[in-house]
One Martini backbone bead per residue (centre of mass of N, CA, C, O) as a GRO file, in nm:
protein
  113
    1MET     BB    1  16.251   9.964  13.149
    2VAL     BB    2  16.235   9.655  12.964
    3ALA     BB    3  16.255   9.561  12.612
    4VAL     BB    4  16.195   9.295  12.390
    5THR     BB    5  16.298   9.284  12.051
    6PRO     BB    6  16.330   9.254  11.747
    7GLY     BB    7  16.591   9.327  11.526
    8ASN     BB    8  16.370   9.462  11.300
    9THR     BB    9  16.303   9.691  11.499
   10SER     BB   10  16.239   9.990  11.573
   11ASP     BB   11  16.323  10.196  11.833
   12TYR     BB   12  16.065  10.398  11.852
   13ARG     BB   13  15.823  10.209  11.901
   14PRO     BB   14  15.882  10.111  12.217
   15ALA     BB   15  15.962  10.380  12.362
   16GLN     BB   16  15.694  10.496  12.472
   17ASP     BB   17  15.640  10.268  12.676
   18CYS     BB   18  15.905  10.290  12.840
   19ILE     BB   19  15.891  10.597  12.908
   20GLY     BB   20  15.594  10.590  13.034
   21ALA     BB   21  15.689  10.420  13.302
   22VAL     BB   22  15.817  10.694  13.371
   23PRO     BB   23  15.890  10.979  13.478
   24PRO     BB   24  15.940  11.278  13.384
   25ALA     BB   25  16.195  11.450  13.225
   26LYS     BB   26  16.389  11.702  13.113
   27HIS     BB   27  16.563  11.485  12.952
   28LEU     BB   28  16.630  11.304  12.633
   29ILE     BB   29  16.874  11.071  12.547
   30ALA     BB   30  16.941  10.992  12.199
   31ASP     BB   31  16.958  10.844  11.909
   32LYS     BB   32  16.878  10.827  11.570
   33GLY     BB   33  16.667  10.587  11.613
   34TYR     BB   34  16.461  10.815  11.767
   35ASP     BB   35  16.389  10.979  11.503
   36SER     BB   36  16.071  11.123  11.556
   37ASN     BB   37  15.795  11.315  11.554
   38ALA     BB   38  15.616  11.160  11.751
   39LEU     BB   39  15.819  11.139  11.986
   40ARG     BB   40  15.882  11.439  12.015
   41ASP     BB   41  15.590  11.532  12.074
   42TRP     BB   42  15.543  11.353  12.322
   43LEU     BB   43  15.772  11.464  12.495
   44LYS     BB   44  15.674  11.762  12.497
   45SER     BB   45  15.397  11.693  12.635
   46ARG     BB   46  15.567  11.596  12.904
   47GLY     BB   47  15.826  11.804  12.936
   48THR     BB   48  16.043  11.690  12.734
   49GLN     BB   49  16.365  11.722  12.611
   50PRO     BB   50  16.495  11.639  12.315
   51VAL     BB   51  16.819  11.459  12.261
   52ILE     BB   52  16.821  11.431  11.913
   53PRO     BB   53  16.959  11.352  11.639
   54PRO     BB   54  16.932  11.390  11.318
   55ARG     BB   55  16.886  11.265  11.038
   56SER     BB   56  17.036  11.294  10.726
   57ASN     BB   57  16.738  11.275  10.561
   58ARG     BB   58  16.640  11.533  10.658
   59LYS     BB   59  16.512  11.825  10.545
   60VAL     BB   60  16.492  11.926  10.847
   61GLN     BB   61  16.723  12.023  11.065
   62LEU     BB   62  16.749  11.967  11.393
   63HIS     BB   63  16.789  12.077  11.709
   64TYR     BB   64  17.059  12.009  11.948
   65ASP     BB   65  17.233  11.930  12.241
   66LYS     BB   66  17.564  11.858  12.215
   67LYS     BB   67  17.666  11.865  12.506
   68LEU     BB   68  17.451  11.669  12.626
   69TYR     BB   69  17.499  11.429  12.421
   70ARG     BB   70  17.779  11.337  12.542
   71GLU     BB   71  17.642  11.171  12.785
   72ARG     BB   72  17.573  10.902  12.622
   73ASN     BB   73  17.828  10.732  12.691
   74ARG     BB   74  17.713  10.600  12.947
   75ILE     BB   75  17.514  10.418  12.804
   76GLU     BB   76  17.715  10.270  12.618
   77ARG     BB   77  17.885  10.152  12.850
   78SER     BB   78  17.659   9.979  12.969
   79PHE     BB   79  17.619   9.800  12.720
   80GLY     BB   80  17.912   9.703  12.712
   81ARG     BB   81  17.903   9.557  12.986
   82LEU     BB   82  17.680   9.357  12.908
   83LYS     BB   83  17.855   9.235  12.661
   84ASP     BB   84  18.058   9.078  12.848
   85PHE     BB   85  17.822   8.887  12.847
   86ARG     BB   86  17.783   8.629  12.643
   87ARG     BB   87  17.482   8.560  12.686
   88ILE     BB   88  17.387   8.846  12.595
   89ALA     BB   89  17.536   8.905  12.324
   90THR     BB   90  17.423   8.612  12.187
   91ARG     BB   91  17.156   8.503  12.285
   92PHE     BB   92  17.107   8.209  12.408
   93ASP     BB   93  16.828   8.284  12.497
   94ARG     BB   94  16.507   8.234  12.348
   95ASN     BB   95  16.371   8.294  12.598
   96VAL     BB   96  16.259   8.580  12.734
   97LYS     BB   97  16.268   8.515  13.037
   98ASN     BB   98  16.561   8.413  13.045
   99PHE     BB   99  16.693   8.666  12.927
  100MET     BB  100  16.591   8.867  13.144
  101ALA     BB  101  16.724   8.724  13.381
  102ALA     BB  102  17.015   8.752  13.278
  103LEU     BB  103  17.009   9.061  13.255
  104CYS     BB  104  16.953   9.120  13.556
  105LEU     BB  105  17.200   8.976  13.670
  106ALA     BB  106  17.411   9.144  13.518
  107ALA     BB  107  17.324   9.418  13.636
  108VAL     BB  108  17.386   9.346  13.930
  109VAL     BB  109  17.685   9.282  13.897
  110ILE     BB  110  17.765   9.559  13.787
  111TRP     BB  111  17.660   9.726  14.029
  112TRP     BB  112  17.823   9.578  14.256
  113CYS     BB  113  18.129   9.627  14.125
   0.00000   0.00000   0.00000
């Protein structure tokens, strides 16, 4: 599932809705933007182990699997490939439906090539 949010919205707020739309996985790899106690507790209740590094301002630094976290580069490379499409990177389309259509077309082209 993909959700388009305003640029000033925290990452972890819509995350629960997007993650809830797919079956539970063994691990969820995410960056520091998803570090919240509520999201971590919800993931654990689903049987998913969060692999999220703690923010630097946390009083108690939480443990995460650093070796597994290195796999996140695949996700970052995918977003980098999407940003090769100027229309996606600069968000030419102000209408959400048009932007999502362009995003889906770009994803298909990336997958196909």
